[in-house]
All heavy atoms as TSV, in Angstrom:
chain	resi	resn	atom	element	x	y	z
A	1	MET	N	N	-5.734	-9.140	-16.896
A	1	MET	CA	C	-6.028	-8.779	-15.520
A	1	MET	C	C	-5.778	-10.004	-14.640
A	1	MET	O	O	-6.313	-11.068	-14.893
A	1	MET	CB	C	-7.483	-8.343	-15.425
A	1	MET	CG	C	-7.894	-7.973	-14.027
A	1	MET	SD	S	-9.644	-7.505	-13.839
A	1	MET	CE	C	-9.811	-6.160	-14.954
A	2	ASN	N	N	-4.978	-9.817	-13.606
A	2	ASN	CA	C	-4.729	-10.949	-12.731
A	2	ASN	C	C	-5.803	-11.038	-11.651
A	2	ASN	O	O	-6.614	-10.130	-11.477
A	2	ASN	CB	C	-3.311	-10.895	-12.143
A	2	ASN	CG	C	-3.096	-9.725	-11.216
A	2	ASN	OD1	O	-3.993	-9.321	-10.494
A	2	ASN	ND2	N	-1.897	-9.177	-11.236
A	3	GLN	N	N	-5.811	-12.122	-10.950
A	3	GLN	CA	C	-6.846	-12.411	-9.958
A	3	GLN	C	C	-6.920	-11.332	-8.880
A	3	GLN	O	O	-7.999	-10.954	-8.459
A	3	GLN	CB	C	-6.591	-13.786	-9.326
A	3	GLN	CG	C	-7.702	-14.291	-8.449
A	3	GLN	CD	C	-8.947	-14.691	-9.220
A	3	GLN	OE1	O	-8.949	-14.755	-10.435
A	3	GLN	NE2	N	-10.010	-14.957	-8.516
A	4	SER	N	N	-5.770	-10.802	-8.434
A	4	SER	CA	C	-5.789	-9.817	-7.353
A	4	SER	C	C	-6.389	-8.491	-7.803
A	4	SER	O	O	-6.825	-7.697	-6.979
A	4	SER	CB	C	-4.382	-9.598	-6.798
A	4	SER	OG	O	-3.562	-9.031	-7.776
A	5	ASP	N	N	-6.421	-8.202	-9.111
A	5	ASP	CA	C	-7.016	-6.970	-9.611
A	5	ASP	C	C	-8.535	-7.071	-9.728
A	5	ASP	O	O	-9.210	-6.053	-9.837
A	5	ASP	CB	C	-6.438	-6.617	-10.986
A	5	ASP	CG	C	-4.984	-6.207	-10.921
A	5	ASP	OD1	O	-4.541	-5.767	-9.846
A	5	ASP	OD2	O	-4.297	-6.345	-11.950
A	6	ARG	N	N	-9.056	-8.261	-9.702
A	6	ARG	CA	C	-10.489	-8.458	-9.918
A	6	ARG	C	C	-11.312	-8.316	-8.653
A	6	ARG	O	O	-12.491	-8.019	-8.703
A	6	ARG	CB	C	-10.732	-9.832	-10.522
A	6	ARG	CG	C	-10.181	-9.934	-11.929
A	6	ARG	CD	C	-10.540	-11.226	-12.583
A	6	ARG	NE	N	-11.993	-11.370	-12.621
A	6	ARG	CZ	C	-12.606	-12.532	-12.623
A	6	ARG	NH1	N	-11.921	-13.652	-12.601
A	6	ARG	NH2	N	-13.900	-12.605	-12.675
A	7	PHE	N	N	-10.718	-8.542	-7.512
A	7	PHE	CA	C	-11.446	-8.530	-6.260
A	7	PHE	C	C	-10.768	-7.601	-5.272
A	7	PHE	O	O	-9.552	-7.436	-5.286
A	7	PHE	CB	C	-11.518	-9.941	-5.664
A	7	PHE	CG	C	-12.185	-10.926	-6.573
A	7	PHE	CD1	C	-11.447	-11.799	-7.344
A	7	PHE	CD2	C	-13.562	-10.962	-6.681
A	7	PHE	CE1	C	-12.053	-12.702	-8.190
A	7	PHE	CE2	C	-14.190	-11.857	-7.532
A	7	PHE	CZ	C	-13.432	-12.726	-8.288
A	8	PHE	N	N	-11.566	-7.013	-4.405
A	8	PHE	CA	C	-11.014	-6.152	-3.368
A	8	PHE	C	C	-10.167	-6.988	-2.425
A	8	PHE	O	O	-10.597	-8.024	-1.929
A	8	PHE	CB	C	-12.148	-5.476	-2.591
A	8	PHE	CG	C	-11.654	-4.708	-1.411
A	8	PHE	CD1	C	-10.990	-3.510	-1.582
A	8	PHE	CD2	C	-11.842	-5.186	-0.129
A	8	PHE	CE1	C	-10.517	-2.794	-0.499
A	8	PHE	CE2	C	-11.379	-4.487	0.964
A	8	PHE	CZ	C	-10.716	-3.288	0.774
A	9	GLN	N	N	-8.954	-6.539	-2.200
A	9	GLN	CA	C	-8.057	-7.196	-1.260
A	9	GLN	C	C	-7.978	-6.327	-0.011
A	9	GLN	O	O	-7.482	-5.211	-0.073
A	9	GLN	CB	C	-6.652	-7.343	-1.868
A	9	GLN	CG	C	-6.613	-8.185	-3.120
A	9	GLN	CD	C	-6.945	-9.633	-2.837
A	9	GLN	OE1	O	-6.499	-10.206	-1.856
A	9	GLN	NE2	N	-7.735	-10.224	-3.704
A	10	PRO	N	N	-8.503	-6.806	1.114
A	10	PRO	CA	C	-8.454	-5.977	2.320
A	10	PRO	C	C	-7.008	-5.714	2.730
A	10	PRO	O	O	-6.131	-6.560	2.522
A	10	PRO	CB	C	-9.182	-6.813	3.373
A	10	PRO	CG	C	-9.292	-8.165	2.823
A	10	PRO	CD	C	-9.105	-8.096	1.343
A	11	PRO	N	N	-6.757	-4.533	3.279
A	11	PRO	CA	C	-5.389	-4.216	3.686
A	11	PRO	C	C	-4.910	-5.145	4.794
A	11	PRO	O	O	-5.688	-5.583	5.638
A	11	PRO	CB	C	-5.482	-2.776	4.179
A	11	PRO	CG	C	-6.920	-2.492	4.380
A	11	PRO	CD	C	-7.692	-3.464	3.556
A	12	GLN	N	N	-3.613	-5.427	4.764
A	12	GLN	CA	C	-3.018	-6.312	5.767
A	12	GLN	C	C	-2.593	-5.548	7.017
A	12	GLN	O	O	-2.471	-6.122	8.088
A	12	GLN	CB	C	-1.802	-7.037	5.178
A	12	GLN	CG	C	-2.134	-7.882	3.970
A	12	GLN	CD	C	-3.133	-8.972	4.284
A	12	GLN	OE1	O	-2.962	-9.716	5.245
A	12	GLN	NE2	N	-4.193	-9.061	3.508
A	13	ASN	N	N	-2.339	-4.247	6.871
A	13	ASN	CA	C	-1.925	-3.419	8.008
A	13	ASN	C	C	-2.218	-1.961	7.657
A	13	ASN	O	O	-2.749	-1.665	6.588
A	13	ASN	CB	C	-0.436	-3.638	8.322
A	13	ASN	CG	C	0.452	-3.425	7.117
A	13	ASN	OD1	O	0.256	-2.492	6.345
A	13	ASN	ND2	N	1.427	-4.296	6.926
A	14	SER	N	N	-1.851	-1.052	8.561
A	14	SER	CA	C	-2.180	0.354	8.344
A	14	SER	C	C	-1.432	0.944	7.153
A	14	SER	O	O	-1.979	1.768	6.419
A	14	SER	CB	C	-1.899	1.169	9.606
A	14	SER	OG	O	-0.521	1.129	9.935
A	15	LYS	N	N	-0.195	0.543	6.934
A	15	LYS	CA	C	0.547	1.050	5.775
A	15	LYS	C	C	-0.129	0.632	4.475
A	15	LYS	O	O	-0.255	1.423	3.543
A	15	LYS	CB	C	1.998	0.550	5.787
A	15	LYS	CG	C	2.905	1.334	6.671
A	15	LYS	CD	C	4.327	0.873	6.454
A	15	LYS	CE	C	5.298	1.759	7.172
A	15	LYS	NZ	N	6.687	1.399	6.893
A	16	ASP	N	N	-0.570	-0.604	4.425
A	16	ASP	CA	C	-1.269	-1.106	3.249
A	16	ASP	C	C	-2.566	-0.327	3.030
A	16	ASP	O	O	-2.912	0.032	1.901
A	16	ASP	CB	C	-1.537	-2.598	3.422
A	16	ASP	CG	C	-1.978	-3.285	2.155
A	16	ASP	OD1	O	-1.640	-2.787	1.058
A	16	ASP	OD2	O	-2.641	-4.336	2.259
A	17	ALA	N	N	-3.279	-0.040	4.107
A	17	ALA	CA	C	-4.525	0.732	4.011
A	17	ALA	C	C	-4.250	2.134	3.484
A	17	ALA	O	O	-4.977	2.640	2.626
A	17	ALA	CB	C	-5.205	0.800	5.374
A	18	MET	N	N	-3.177	2.757	3.966
A	18	MET	CA	C	-2.844	4.104	3.496
A	18	MET	C	C	-2.425	4.095	2.029
A	18	MET	O	O	-2.749	5.009	1.275
A	18	MET	CB	C	-1.768	4.724	4.373
A	18	MET	CG	C	-2.307	5.116	5.744
A	18	MET	SD	S	-1.121	5.995	6.766
A	18	MET	CE	C	-0.179	4.635	7.418
A	19	ARG	N	N	-1.740	3.038	1.612
A	19	ARG	CA	C	-1.363	2.922	0.197
A	19	ARG	C	C	-2.608	2.786	-0.681
A	19	ARG	O	O	-2.688	3.373	-1.758
A	19	ARG	CB	C	-0.434	1.733	-0.019
A	19	ARG	CG	C	0.974	1.980	0.435
A	19	ARG	CD	C	1.896	0.825	0.041
A	19	ARG	NE	N	3.109	0.881	0.800
A	19	ARG	CZ	C	3.419	0.077	1.820
A	19	ARG	NH1	N	2.601	-0.879	2.184
A	19	ARG	NH2	N	4.550	0.226	2.464
A	20	GLN	N	N	-3.571	2.002	-0.220
A	20	GLN	CA	C	-4.802	1.831	-0.993
A	20	GLN	C	C	-5.560	3.148	-1.101
A	20	GLN	O	O	-6.076	3.490	-2.168
A	20	GLN	CB	C	-5.681	0.757	-0.371
A	20	GLN	CG	C	-5.154	-0.642	-0.597
A	20	GLN	CD	C	-6.095	-1.709	-0.076
A	20	GLN	OE1	O	-7.221	-1.431	0.339
A	20	GLN	NE2	N	-5.637	-2.950	-0.084
A	21	ILE	N	N	-5.618	3.896	-0.005
A	21	ILE	CA	C	-6.312	5.179	-0.033
A	21	ILE	C	C	-5.569	6.158	-0.937
A	21	ILE	O	O	-6.185	6.919	-1.691
A	21	ILE	CB	C	-6.506	5.731	1.391
A	21	ILE	CG1	C	-7.602	4.909	2.087
A	21	ILE	CG2	C	-6.880	7.209	1.366
A	21	ILE	CD1	C	-7.889	5.298	3.503
A	22	GLU	N	N	-4.248	6.125	-0.906
A	22	GLU	CA	C	-3.469	6.985	-1.796
A	22	GLU	C	C	-3.789	6.676	-3.260
A	22	GLU	O	O	-3.959	7.584	-4.078
A	22	GLU	CB	C	-1.976	6.804	-1.538
A	22	GLU	CG	C	-1.106	7.660	-2.435
A	22	GLU	CD	C	0.375	7.434	-2.195
A	22	GLU	OE1	O	0.765	6.315	-1.801
A	22	GLU	OE2	O	1.136	8.383	-2.412
A	23	LYS	N	N	-3.900	5.398	-3.604
A	23	LYS	CA	C	-4.248	5.021	-4.978
A	23	LYS	C	C	-5.636	5.536	-5.346
A	23	LYS	O	O	-5.849	6.028	-6.460
A	23	LYS	CB	C	-4.199	3.502	-5.145
A	23	LYS	CG	C	-2.797	2.939	-5.170
A	23	LYS	CD	C	-2.825	1.426	-5.302
A	23	LYS	CE	C	-1.431	0.843	-5.201
A	23	LYS	NZ	N	-1.438	-0.620	-5.245
A	24	LEU	N	N	-6.567	5.449	-4.412
A	24	LEU	CA	C	-7.912	5.956	-4.672
A	24	LEU	C	C	-7.892	7.469	-4.869
A	24	LEU	O	O	-8.522	8.000	-5.786
A	24	LEU	CB	C	-8.856	5.576	-3.532
A	24	LEU	CG	C	-9.158	4.090	-3.398
A	24	LEU	CD1	C	-9.889	3.816	-2.088
A	24	LEU	CD2	C	-9.970	3.597	-4.583
A	25	PHE	N	N	-7.162	8.188	-3.998
A	25	PHE	CA	C	-7.040	9.640	-4.157
A	25	PHE	C	C	-6.494	9.981	-5.537
A	25	PHE	O	O	-6.981	10.876	-6.215
A	25	PHE	CB	C	-6.108	10.240	-3.110
A	25	PHE	CG	C	-6.681	10.356	-1.727
A	25	PHE	CD1	C	-5.842	10.382	-0.634
A	25	PHE	CD2	C	-8.041	10.463	-1.498
A	25	PHE	CE1	C	-6.344	10.501	0.650
A	25	PHE	CE2	C	-8.554	10.579	-0.221
A	25	PHE	CZ	C	-7.699	10.604	0.864
A	26	ASN	N	N	-5.456	9.281	-5.945
A	26	ASN	CA	C	-4.826	9.568	-7.236
A	26	ASN	C	C	-5.757	9.281	-8.406
A	26	ASN	O	O	-5.638	9.907	-9.456
A	26	ASN	CB	C	-3.516	8.796	-7.383
A	26	ASN	CG	C	-2.434	9.365	-6.502
A	26	ASN	OD1	O	-2.441	10.542	-6.154
A	26	ASN	ND2	N	-1.494	8.531	-6.110
A	27	GLN	N	N	-6.689	8.352	-8.231
A	27	GLN	CA	C	-7.627	8.048	-9.305
A	27	GLN	C	C	-8.632	9.169	-9.526
A	27	GLN	O	O	-9.078	9.402	-10.631
A	27	GLN	CB	C	-8.377	6.749	-9.008
A	27	GLN	CG	C	-7.540	5.515	-9.164
A	27	GLN	CD	C	-8.307	4.254	-8.806
A	27	GLN	OE1	O	-9.461	4.309	-8.379
A	27	GLN	NE2	N	-7.680	3.111	-8.977
A	28	TYR	N	N	-9.007	9.873	-8.466
A	28	TYR	CA	C	-10.042	10.889	-8.634
A	28	TYR	C	C	-9.559	12.318	-8.428
A	28	TYR	O	O	-10.348	13.254	-8.497
A	28	TYR	CB	C	-11.255	10.600	-7.727
A	28	TYR	CG	C	-11.057	10.763	-6.244
A	28	TYR	CD1	C	-10.960	12.014	-5.654
A	28	TYR	CD2	C	-11.014	9.652	-5.414
A	28	TYR	CE1	C	-10.809	12.159	-4.303
A	28	TYR	CE2	C	-10.860	9.792	-4.053
A	28	TYR	CZ	C	-10.766	11.052	-3.494
A	28	TYR	OH	O	-10.612	11.193	-2.139
A	29	LYS	N	N	-8.276	12.540	-8.252
A	29	LYS	CA	C	-7.785	13.882	-7.945
A	29	LYS	C	C	-8.076	14.904	-9.038
A	29	LYS	O	O	-8.215	16.084	-8.751
A	29	LYS	CB	C	-6.294	13.861	-7.619
A	29	LYS	CG	C	-5.396	13.518	-8.797
A	29	LYS	CD	C	-3.933	13.518	-8.368
A	29	LYS	CE	C	-3.053	13.087	-9.499
A	29	LYS	NZ	N	-2.875	14.105	-10.501
A	30	ASP	N	N	-8.174	14.483	-10.268
A	30	ASP	CA	C	-8.437	15.412	-11.364
A	30	ASP	C	C	-9.879	15.353	-11.863
A	30	ASP	O	O	-10.216	16.003	-12.855
A	30	ASP	CB	C	-7.481	15.127	-12.527
A	30	ASP	CG	C	-6.029	15.387	-12.168
A	30	ASP	OD1	O	-5.766	16.342	-11.402
A	30	ASP	OD2	O	-5.160	14.638	-12.628
A	31	ALA	N	N	-10.703	14.600	-11.174
A	31	ALA	CA	C	-12.104	14.470	-11.582
A	31	ALA	C	C	-12.882	15.736	-11.214
A	31	ALA	O	O	-12.515	16.449	-10.276
A	31	ALA	CB	C	-12.743	13.262	-10.889
A	32	PRO	N	N	-13.934	16.025	-11.947
A	32	PRO	CA	C	-14.770	17.181	-11.601
A	32	PRO	C	C	-15.404	16.972	-10.221
A	32	PRO	O	O	-15.775	15.851	-9.868
A	32	PRO	CB	C	-15.848	17.203	-12.685
A	32	PRO	CG	C	-15.448	16.202	-13.709
A	32	PRO	CD	C	-14.398	15.328	-13.134
A	33	LEU	N	N	-15.501	18.052	-9.464
A	33	LEU	CA	C	-16.098	17.953	-8.131
A	33	LEU	C	C	-17.601	17.757	-8.240
A	33	LEU	O	O	-18.292	18.515	-8.910
A	33	LEU	CB	C	-15.814	19.206	-7.314
A	33	LEU	CG	C	-14.413	19.344	-6.773
A	33	LEU	CD1	C	-14.261	20.664	-6.030
A	33	LEU	CD2	C	-14.055	18.187	-5.866
A	34	THR	N	N	-18.061	16.738	-7.589
A	34	THR	CA	C	-19.495	16.484	-7.481
A	34	THR	C	C	-19.791	16.238	-6.014
A	34	THR	O	O	-18.881	15.975	-5.211
A	34	THR	CB	C	-19.918	15.241	-8.287
A	34	THR	OG1	O	-19.249	14.096	-7.727
A	34	THR	CG2	C	-19.559	15.382	-9.765
A	35	SER	N	N	-21.032	16.305	-5.641
A	35	SER	CA	C	-21.381	16.051	-4.243
A	35	SER	C	C	-21.035	14.609	-3.860
A	35	SER	O	O	-20.599	14.352	-2.734
A	35	SER	CB	C	-22.854	16.344	-3.975
A	35	SER	OG	O	-23.677	15.531	-4.773
A	36	GLU	N	N	-21.181	13.684	-4.791
A	36	GLU	CA	C	-20.843	12.289	-4.515
A	36	GLU	C	C	-19.342	12.118	-4.271
A	36	GLU	O	O	-18.934	11.393	-3.364
A	36	GLU	CB	C	-21.274	11.375	-5.669
A	36	GLU	CG	C	-22.761	11.236	-5.836
A	36	GLU	CD	C	-23.374	12.374	-6.654
A	36	GLU	OE1	O	-22.621	13.203	-7.220
A	36	GLU	OE2	O	-24.614	12.443	-6.698
A	37	LEU	N	N	-18.534	12.806	-5.070
A	37	LEU	CA	C	-17.088	12.714	-4.903
A	37	LEU	C	C	-16.654	13.332	-3.575
A	37	LEU	O	O	-15.807	12.775	-2.873
A	37	LEU	CB	C	-16.363	13.389	-6.066
A	37	LEU	CG	C	-14.837	13.320	-6.025
A	37	LEU	CD1	C	-14.356	11.875	-6.037
A	37	LEU	CD2	C	-14.244	14.086	-7.194
A	38	ILE	N	N	-17.242	14.442	-3.213
A	38	ILE	CA	C	-16.908	15.078	-1.933
A	38	ILE	C	C	-17.303	14.169	-0.781
A	38	ILE	O	O	-16.548	14.007	0.177
A	38	ILE	CB	C	-17.571	16.463	-1.831
A	38	ILE	CG1	C	-16.911	17.403	-2.841
A	38	ILE	CG2	C	-17.456	17.021	-0.417
A	38	ILE	CD1	C	-17.616	18.725	-3.015
A	39	THR	N	N	-18.460	13.553	-0.856
A	39	THR	CA	C	-18.894	12.614	0.183
A	39	THR	C	C	-17.935	11.435	0.280
A	39	THR	O	O	-17.537	11.028	1.379
A	39	THR	CB	C	-20.324	12.116	-0.114
A	39	THR	OG1	O	-21.203	13.237	-0.138
A	39	THR	CG2	C	-20.782	11.106	0.917
A	40	TYR	N	N	-17.525	10.910	-0.859
A	40	TYR	CA	C	-16.576	9.790	-0.888
A	40	TYR	C	C	-15.243	10.196	-0.283
A	40	TYR	O	O	-14.668	9.483	0.531
A	40	TYR	CB	C	-16.402	9.328	-2.340
A	40	TYR	CG	C	-15.498	8.142	-2.509
A	40	TYR	CD1	C	-15.874	6.888	-2.053
A	40	TYR	CD2	C	-14.262	8.278	-3.136
A	40	TYR	CE1	C	-15.044	5.791	-2.221
A	40	TYR	CE2	C	-13.426	7.190	-3.305
A	40	TYR	CZ	C	-13.825	5.953	-2.845
A	40	TYR	OH	O	-12.993	4.872	-3.006
A	41	HIS	N	N	-14.760	11.379	-0.657
A	41	HIS	CA	C	-13.495	11.885	-0.136
A	41	HIS	C	C	-13.572	12.053	1.387
A	41	HIS	O	O	-12.658	11.652	2.110
A	41	HIS	CB	C	-13.163	13.229	-0.796
A	41	HIS	CG	C	-11.924	13.856	-0.281
A	41	HIS	ND1	N	-10.677	13.456	-0.685
A	41	HIS	CD2	C	-11.733	14.851	0.620
A	41	HIS	CE1	C	-9.765	14.179	-0.048
A	41	HIS	NE2	N	-10.388	15.033	0.737
A	42	ARG	N	N	-14.645	12.608	1.867
A	42	ARG	CA	C	-14.813	12.787	3.321
A	42	ARG	C	C	-14.841	11.438	4.040
A	42	ARG	O	O	-14.317	11.303	5.141
A	42	ARG	CB	C	-16.079	13.584	3.615
A	42	ARG	CG	C	-15.927	15.039	3.270
A	42	ARG	CD	C	-17.162	15.815	3.598
A	42	ARG	NE	N	-16.954	17.234	3.333
A	42	ARG	CZ	C	-17.931	18.085	3.106
A	42	ARG	NH1	N	-19.188	17.679	3.120
A	42	ARG	NH2	N	-17.648	19.340	2.865
A	43	SER	N	N	-15.444	10.457	3.409
A	43	SER	CA	C	-15.477	9.116	3.994
A	43	SER	C	C	-14.065	8.544	4.117
A	43	SER	O	O	-13.699	7.985	5.161
A	43	SER	CB	C	-16.350	8.198	3.143
A	43	SER	OG	O	-16.258	6.877	3.573
A	44	LEU	N	N	-13.262	8.692	3.059
A	44	LEU	CA	C	-11.880	8.200	3.118
A	44	LEU	C	C	-11.077	8.949	4.178
A	44	LEU	O	O	-10.301	8.349	4.926
A	44	LEU	CB	C	-11.205	8.337	1.755
A	44	LEU	CG	C	-11.683	7.406	0.652
A	44	LEU	CD1	C	-10.976	7.728	-0.660
A	44	LEU	CD2	C	-11.482	5.958	1.024
A	45	MET	N	N	-11.269	10.259	4.264
A	45	MET	CA	C	-10.548	11.052	5.257
A	45	MET	C	C	-10.951	10.633	6.672
A	45	MET	O	O	-10.113	10.558	7.565
A	45	MET	CB	C	-10.813	12.545	5.046
A	45	MET	CG	C	-10.295	13.068	3.714
A	45	MET	SD	S	-8.552	12.716	3.406
A	45	MET	CE	C	-7.817	13.693	4.683
A	46	SER	N	N	-12.209	10.343	6.841
A	46	SER	CA	C	-12.679	9.887	8.149
A	46	SER	C	C	-12.025	8.567	8.535
A	46	SER	O	O	-11.611	8.373	9.685
A	46	SER	CB	C	-14.200	9.739	8.132
A	46	SER	OG	O	-14.653	9.196	9.350
A	47	ARG	N	N	-11.914	7.667	7.572
A	47	ARG	CA	C	-11.251	6.385	7.829
A	47	ARG	C	C	-9.804	6.594	8.255
A	47	ARG	O	O	-9.291	5.927	9.134
A	47	ARG	CB	C	-11.295	5.485	6.593
A	47	ARG	CG	C	-12.667	5.058	6.143
A	47	ARG	CD	C	-13.292	4.012	7.054
A	47	ARG	NE	N	-12.441	2.900	7.354
A	47	ARG	CZ	C	-12.269	1.810	6.627
A	47	ARG	NH1	N	-12.927	1.678	5.501
A	47	ARG	NH2	N	-11.475	0.841	7.019
A	48	LEU	N	N	-9.114	7.534	7.581
A	48	LEU	CA	C	-7.723	7.828	7.944
A	48	LEU	C	C	-7.621	8.348	9.368
A	48	LEU	O	O	-6.699	7.989	10.100
A	48	LEU	CB	C	-7.129	8.873	6.986
A	48	LEU	CG	C	-6.653	8.367	5.642
A	48	LEU	CD1	C	-6.298	9.549	4.745
A	48	LEU	CD2	C	-5.461	7.443	5.794
A	49	GLN	N	N	-8.565	9.193	9.758
A	49	GLN	CA	C	-8.508	9.838	11.062
A	49	GLN	C	C	-8.970	8.928	12.194
A	49	GLN	O	O	-8.724	9.245	13.356
A	49	GLN	CB	C	-9.366	11.100	11.058
A	49	GLN	CG	C	-8.824	12.164	10.136
A	49	GLN	CD	C	-9.792	13.313	9.958
A	49	GLN	OE1	O	-11.012	13.136	9.965
A	49	GLN	NE2	N	-9.245	14.503	9.791
A	50	THR	N	N	-9.636	7.845	11.880
A	50	THR	CA	C	-10.192	6.998	12.941
A	50	THR	C	C	-9.513	5.636	12.961
A	50	THR	O	O	-8.473	5.470	13.586
A	50	THR	CB	C	-11.723	6.868	12.788
A	50	THR	OG1	O	-12.038	6.363	11.485
A	50	THR	CG2	C	-12.416	8.200	12.990
A	51	ASP	N	N	-10.075	4.675	12.275
A	51	ASP	CA	C	-9.600	3.300	12.413
A	51	ASP	C	C	-8.201	3.069	11.852
A	51	ASP	O	O	-7.422	2.302	12.420
A	51	ASP	CB	C	-10.597	2.299	11.835
A	51	ASP	CG	C	-11.036	2.584	10.422
A	51	ASP	OD1	O	-11.119	3.753	10.047
A	51	ASP	OD2	O	-11.319	1.625	9.693
A	52	ILE	N	N	-7.815	3.743	10.776
A	52	ILE	CA	C	-6.471	3.520	10.233
A	52	ILE	C	C	-5.418	4.154	11.136
A	52	ILE	O	O	-4.376	3.557	11.397
A	52	ILE	CB	C	-6.370	4.034	8.776
A	52	ILE	CG1	C	-7.317	3.203	7.897
A	52	ILE	CG2	C	-4.936	3.950	8.271
A	52	ILE	CD1	C	-7.461	3.705	6.483
A	53	LEU	N	N	-5.710	5.339	11.666
A	53	LEU	CA	C	-4.795	5.971	12.620
A	53	LEU	C	C	-4.654	5.118	13.877
A	53	LEU	O	O	-3.544	4.891	14.370
A	53	LEU	CB	C	-5.291	7.376	12.976
A	53	LEU	CG	C	-4.457	8.155	13.983
A	53	LEU	CD1	C	-3.041	8.373	13.462
A	53	LEU	CD2	C	-5.123	9.482	14.305
A	54	ALA	N	N	-5.773	4.603	14.386
A	54	ALA	CA	C	-5.731	3.742	15.573
A	54	ALA	C	C	-4.933	2.471	15.296
A	54	ALA	O	O	-4.141	2.025	16.140
A	54	ALA	CB	C	-7.152	3.395	16.016
A	55	ALA	N	N	-5.112	1.891	14.117
A	55	ALA	CA	C	-4.368	0.678	13.754
A	55	ALA	C	C	-2.872	0.969	13.669
A	55	ALA	O	O	-2.049	0.171	14.123
A	55	ALA	CB	C	-4.874	0.116	12.433
A	56	ALA	N	N	-2.504	2.118	13.105
A	56	ALA	CA	C	-1.086	2.483	13.001
A	56	ALA	C	C	-0.466	2.616	14.384
A	56	ALA	O	O	0.642	2.129	14.633
A	56	ALA	CB	C	-0.934	3.778	12.214
A	57	LYS	N	N	-1.179	3.250	15.296
A	57	LYS	CA	C	-0.670	3.390	16.665
A	57	LYS	C	C	-0.553	2.027	17.335
A	57	LYS	O	O	0.421	1.762	18.026
A	57	LYS	CB	C	-1.572	4.320	17.470
A	57	LYS	CG	C	-1.426	5.766	17.049
A	57	LYS	CD	C	-2.332	6.660	17.855
A	57	LYS	CE	C	-2.152	8.117	17.457
A	57	LYS	NZ	N	-3.051	8.996	18.217
A	58	GLN	N	N	-1.529	1.161	17.110
A	58	GLN	CA	C	-1.496	-0.182	17.696
A	58	GLN	C	C	-0.341	-0.998	17.129
A	58	GLN	O	O	0.237	-1.832	17.822
A	58	GLN	CB	C	-2.828	-0.892	17.448
A	58	GLN	CG	C	-2.924	-2.231	18.115
A	58	GLN	CD	C	-4.287	-2.875	17.893
A	58	GLN	OE1	O	-5.087	-2.407	17.098
A	58	GLN	NE2	N	-4.542	-3.954	18.599
A	59	GLU	N	N	0.015	-0.747	15.875
A	59	GLU	CA	C	1.129	-1.457	15.241
A	59	GLU	C	C	2.487	-0.908	15.675
A	59	GLU	O	O	3.520	-1.412	15.256
A	59	GLU	CB	C	0.998	-1.369	13.710
A	59	GLU	CG	C	-0.163	-2.156	13.175
A	59	GLU	CD	C	-0.487	-1.825	11.737
A	59	GLU	OE1	O	0.310	-1.151	11.062
A	59	GLU	OE2	O	-1.572	-2.227	11.277
A	60	GLY	N	N	2.470	0.133	16.502
A	60	GLY	CA	C	3.715	0.646	17.039
A	60	GLY	C	C	4.251	1.889	16.387
A	60	GLY	O	O	5.369	2.306	16.673
A	61	PHE	N	N	3.489	2.497	15.511
A	61	PHE	CA	C	3.921	3.745	14.888
A	61	PHE	C	C	3.588	4.890	15.841
A	61	PHE	O	O	2.538	5.502	15.768
A	61	PHE	CB	C	3.247	3.949	13.526
A	61	PHE	CG	C	3.667	2.941	12.507
A	61	PHE	CD1	C	2.849	1.858	12.208
A	61	PHE	CD2	C	4.883	3.049	11.874
A	61	PHE	CE1	C	3.233	0.915	11.269
A	61	PHE	CE2	C	5.288	2.115	10.931
A	61	PHE	CZ	C	4.458	1.042	10.636
A	62	GLN	N	N	4.500	5.164	16.751
A	62	GLN	CA	C	4.261	6.170	17.774
A	62	GLN	C	C	4.352	7.594	17.246
A	62	GLN	O	O	3.835	8.513	17.850
A	62	GLN	CB	C	5.252	5.990	18.930
A	62	GLN	CG	C	5.124	4.651	19.624
A	62	GLN	CD	C	3.741	4.410	20.201
A	62	GLN	OE1	O	3.124	5.312	20.762
A	62	GLN	NE2	N	3.235	3.195	20.050
A	63	THR	N	N	5.028	7.791	16.131
A	63	THR	CA	C	5.199	9.147	15.614
A	63	THR	C	C	4.140	9.489	14.577
A	63	THR	O	O	4.319	10.390	13.773
A	63	THR	CB	C	6.588	9.311	14.974
A	63	THR	OG1	O	6.737	8.351	13.923
A	63	THR	CG2	C	7.680	9.121	15.996
A	64	VAL	N	N	3.037	8.780	14.631
A	64	VAL	CA	C	1.964	9.041	13.678
A	64	VAL	C	C	1.366	10.398	13.974
A	64	VAL	O	O	0.988	10.698	15.092
A	64	VAL	CB	C	0.861	7.960	13.784
A	64	VAL	CG1	C	-0.345	8.349	12.955
A	64	VAL	CG2	C	1.396	6.617	13.346
A	65	SER	N	N	1.342	11.232	12.978
A	65	SER	CA	C	0.624	12.499	13.089
A	65	SER	C	C	-0.127	12.690	11.793
A	65	SER	O	O	0.392	12.446	10.717
A	65	SER	CB	C	1.564	13.665	13.356
A	65	SER	OG	O	2.338	13.937	12.220
A	66	LEU	N	N	-1.340	13.096	11.918
A	66	LEU	CA	C	-2.188	13.259	10.752
A	66	LEU	C	C	-2.654	14.696	10.700
A	66	LEU	O	O	-3.400	15.146	11.553
A	66	LEU	CB	C	-3.372	12.305	10.836
A	66	LEU	CG	C	-4.300	12.228	9.654
A	66	LEU	CD1	C	-3.547	11.773	8.412
A	66	LEU	CD2	C	-5.440	11.278	9.936
A	67	GLN	N	N	-2.138	15.435	9.737
A	67	GLN	CA	C	-2.537	16.820	9.564
A	67	GLN	C	C	-3.268	16.920	8.250
A	67	GLN	O	O	-2.730	16.596	7.194
A	67	GLN	CB	C	-1.333	17.739	9.557
A	67	GLN	CG	C	-0.619	17.770	10.879
A	67	GLN	CD	C	0.567	18.714	10.855
A	67	GLN	OE1	O	0.977	19.187	9.813
A	67	GLN	NE2	N	1.098	18.986	12.016
A	68	ILE	N	N	-4.479	17.381	8.338
A	68	ILE	CA	C	-5.314	17.489	7.150
A	68	ILE	C	C	-5.718	18.938	6.991
A	68	ILE	O	O	-6.286	19.537	7.904
A	68	ILE	CB	C	-6.550	16.573	7.264
A	68	ILE	CG1	C	-6.088	15.130	7.383
A	68	ILE	CG2	C	-7.466	16.780	6.071
A	68	ILE	CD1	C	-7.181	14.166	7.662
A	69	ASN	N	N	-5.408	19.480	5.860
A	69	ASN	CA	C	-5.794	20.864	5.573
A	69	ASN	C	C	-7.065	20.843	4.751
A	69	ASN	O	O	-7.092	20.284	3.670
A	69	ASN	CB	C	-4.690	21.568	4.793
A	69	ASN	CG	C	-3.397	21.630	5.580
A	69	ASN	OD1	O	-3.427	21.819	6.797
A	69	ASN	ND2	N	-2.290	21.451	4.911
A	70	PRO	N	N	-8.127	21.453	5.294
A	70	PRO	CA	C	-9.406	21.457	4.561
A	70	PRO	C	C	-9.345	22.235	3.280
A	70	PRO	O	O	-8.548	23.024	2.998
A	70	PRO	CB	C	-10.391	22.091	5.536
A	70	PRO	CG	C	-9.625	22.608	6.683
A	70	PRO	CD	C	-8.208	22.133	6.555
């Protein structure tokens, strides 16, 4: 295990943040549904819809559109 795998590395920009969230989604996509997992998933989705979307727009991604199907 290298040093970067041992500690949380904060994202450098919105693309990096979305990549990290994608990795997290892929880790639990086949896990059994629990109330904790649903709460965690909603938290990640909220982050995408708020601060990460705002950061992407601030970074100049004008064509950002976020469509989430419940």
